[in-house]
Every structure is written in C-alpha cells, then in structure tokens.
N, C-alpha and C positions, 0 to 999 in steps of 0.2 A: 507495500497500501504508500503510494507517495511519499509526503508527508504535508501539500499544498491539498489531494482527500485527505489524508488523517485529522485538520483543520476542519474542514466543510466538515467532514463528521464528528465533530465534535464540540463546534455552535450546532451543527443542525439536533442533538442528542441534549442542545440545551438552552435552544429558546419552540421547539416544537412542543408546543401540548401534546401528541400524540409520543414523548418517549415517559414521560414521569409516569416515574416507579417503574423502568425497568432497565434488567440490565442492557446492555447493544452493546455488539462487534460491528467497525467497524472494519472489510476482510475485502478485495481485490471484487471479479466474478471467478474468475479461475480457482478451478485449486492448483495447485503444484505438489509432489511430492516434493523433500527435504532436495532427493539431487539435479532436481532436473532446476530448482532454483538455480542451485549452485552451480548450476553449469548453463545456464542463463550468465551470471553472475561472470561464470570466468570466461568467454565467449568480448564477454559488453567492457572489459576488466582490459582485452587482450593474452591474460600472460592467467597462472595456476590451474591446477589439478582436484580435484578426487580424488579422495581415499578413504576408504570404507574402515574401517574400525571397530574391533569388537563392541560393544556396549561394556562394562569393567563391569565384572564380576558383583562386587560391594557396592553402587549402580540400581539392581533389580531391582529395589527399593520401590526408588525414584521415577522408575520406565513406568512415564501414561498412556502406553499402549502410543493406538496412532489418537489424532486426532484430529477434527476437524470443525473447522469457522469457520460460516458461512454469515454474510454482509441481510438475509432477507429480514429478517427482524427491523430489525433502519429503514430502510424501502420501504415498506407497510408504516413502521412508528411519523415519518422522519421525507418521506419521498426520494432519501438522501440516496449516489449509486455513482459507483467512484468516477468521475473522468477522462483518470492518467493512465494510459496500457500500462505491467509490470516494465516492458522492458522498452517503452518513451525512460517512465523512473528512473531505472538501472541508467539509462546512461546523461542521461540535467542529473539526477545524483554524482556520476563520475564528474562528467563536465565541471561541475559544484566544484568540488573536493581538486580535483586537476585546476581549477584552475588560483586558489589559497596552498595547492600543495607547502609552497614556503615556509611561510606565516605554520600548518602543522607539525610540519616536520622540522623546522628547524627557532619553534622558540618562541617564533612573532611575534608584535601585540597582538591583546581582542583585539580593536578598529584594523587587523589586517583579517581581521575574523567574514570584517560583514564585505 
C-alpha cells in the first residue's frame, strides 16, 4: 500500500460516519505472496535475491500461518479504494529515496530529507 493511499485511508476512516466503531484494514486490491512481493521489489530496485530459510524452531509458537488482509470493509464503510498500483508505488518509493540517498546514508541534516 503506497503512502498516499494509506494517508487517504486514515482520513476516510477518521471522517466518514460509516467507519465509526469499526476495525478497518487498508490494503491493496490484490493479494501477493511474500515471495512475489519480494521479487517485485528486487525487479524495481535492480538488485537483490530471495532466499528461503527454515522458520527457526524456537519461533514456532509465534507463527500465525497464512494471513490475509482485505480492504472490503473500509471500501463499504467509507468508499475508499487504493489508487496507486503496487508497481507504481515501488517505483515512486525508489525514486524518493534515491533522490535523498546522500542525506540518509551519510548523516545529512533533517532538512536534507524533505
């Protein structure tokens, strides 16, 4: 979910009467497996690789299994839908951080981040 869509979802949830008293999720319109999402990130960034490793034995109690988050309830309650496709959001996120890389990587001042 791209940040612009997340902000719009928060505003819709805070201002629409249909959202009062409801727990709502903001999500994209499509589901992606973690591997598929990781591969999209790698494709956009132009580097990296996916490595599958076993779940640590001492973490087994924390494993929640497969989780699905959908935006159907927020769409009904507020009319909100995401507008930015995931691929576009990844490209825009990459461009944002690349344009500010020196400030993030080399301890620039806060004004360099904006």
